[in-house]
N, C-alpha and C positions, 0 to 999 in steps of 0.2 A: 260733670254730670252726676247726678245722684241716683243710685239704684236702691230701691226699697221694696219691701213686701216680699211676697213669694214669687213674683214674676221675674226675679233676677237670675234664674237658672240654678239656684241653690237646691239642696236636697230636702229642706223643710224638716219639720219635727218627726215625721214618720221615718225618714231616712236615718236620722240620728238615733232613734229608738231601735231601729233594725240593726244599726252598727253596734250599739251597746250590747244587744242580745247576742249577736254573732260573736263578739269578743268574749262574752261570758261563756258561751258554748265552746269556743276554741280553747280557752284556758282551762275549762273544766275537762275537756278531752285530753289535754296535755297532762294535767294532774292525774287523771285516771290511768293513763298509760304508765306514768312514773310509779304510781302506787302498785299497779299490777306487776311491773317488772321487779320492784323491790320485794314484793311478797313471794314471787316465784323464784327469785334468785336465792332465797334462803333455804329452799328445799333441795336437798341432795338426792341423787338417784338411789343411794343405799338406805335412805330413810323409809320406814314403813308409811303407808297412807295414814291420814289423821285418825280414822276410825279403828285402825288396826292396833294402835298403841294401847288401847284399853284391853284388847284381846291378848296382846303380848304380856301385859301386866298380870292378867289372870293366869296365863300360861306359866309365867315365871313363879307365881305364888303356888300353883299346883305342883310344879317341879320342886320347889323349896320344901313343901310339906311332904314330899315323897309319894304323891298320888300317881305320878307317871315316871317312867324310867328315862334315862338319857336319850335312848334311841327315839322314843316317841316324842320327847321334848324337841329334839333337833328336827324331826320330820315336820311337826306342827309349826315350829318357828319358821322353817323355810317356806311352808305353805302360806303362812300369814304374811311374810315379807314379800312373796312373789305376787300376792293378790293385789292388784291395783285397778 
């Protein structure tokens, strides 16, 4: 017996398009999770937050020029590293 057309219990074009879209969404979500894990695994707990690195560089330069003493330098450096 020959089955033809859309009346054979198949999913049709709409079903195939939905499956393709869902596969793209699924693999996109997997890729996003992997990228997120890789990005966060590179950050250690003792690293300053991204914006603080500029402030630490400025602080290092001020200390090197002699604008601030060691005590103030250490206090500010600790403050910048603890700010997250």
